C-alpha positions in Angstrom: 2.4 16.4 -14.4 0.4 12.7 -12.9 -2.6 13.9 -10.5 -2.1 11.3 -7.5 2.1 12.3 -7.2 0.1 15.7 -6.0 -1.6 13.8 -3.2 -0.7 13.3 0.0 0.1 9.1 0.7 -1.2 9.9 4.4 -4.9 9.0 2.8 -3.2 5.6 1.8 -0.4 5.4 4.6 0.4 5.2 8.3 3.1 5.3 9.9 2.9 5.3 13.7 5.8 4.7 16.0 2.5 2.7 18.4 1.8 0.7 15.5 3.8 -1.6 14.2 6.9 0.2 15.4 6.2 2.8 13.0 6.1 0.3 9.6 4.4 2.1 7.3 0.9 0.3 7.1 -2.3 0.3 4.7 -4.6 2.9 6.3 -6.8 1.9 9.0 -5.3 -1.5 9.5 -2.2 -3.0 11.1 -1.3 -4.8 7.3 2.4 -3.7 6.5 2.1 -2.0 3.3 5.5 -4.0 2.8 3.3 -7.3 2.9 1.6 -6.4 -0.3 5.0 -6.1 -2.1 6.3 -9.6 -0.8 2.9 -11.3 -1.6 3.2 -9.9 -5.3 7.2 -10.6 -5.9 6.4 -14.1 -4.1 3.7 -14.9 -7.3 0.4 -14.4 -5.1 -2.4 -12.3 -7.1 -3.8 -9.3 -5.8 -7.2 -11.2 -4.8 -5.1 -13.5 -3.4 -4.0 -10.7 -1.2 -6.7 -9.1 -0.8 -8.2 -13.0 0.3 -5.7 -13.0 2.7 -6.1 -9.8 4.1 -10.3 -8.8 4.1 -9.4 -5.4 6.3 -7.1 -3.6 3.0 -9.4 -2.8 0.0 -8.9 -3.3 -3.3 -8.5 0.4 -3.8 -6.7 1.2 -1.3 -4.2 -1.3 -3.0 -4.9 0.0 -6.5 -4.0 3.8 -5.5 -0.7 2.1 -3.6 0.6 0.3 -6.8 -0.5 3.9 -9.1 1.6 5.6 -6.5 3.9 3.4 -6.6 5.0 2.7 -9.8 4.3 6.8 -10.8 7.2 7.6 -8.0 9.7 5.3 -9.5 8.7 6.2 -12.8 9.2 10.0 -12.0 12.7 9.7 -10.5 
């Protein structure tokens, strides 16, 4: 089993009805997780996303992508 599947995503992602109506956001920001995937789908680079959303750390983005990949491959 891959280690990062064991760790809860709550260290990276916050879901709070008081923040953007409960949409999942990067913890400590108001940036929706979906925005990252929207940017990548449209052909933007990771660096371009980070430039547009400086409140999100590269470390958080990489971990979210790694955990997303692991969850998809484990299904």
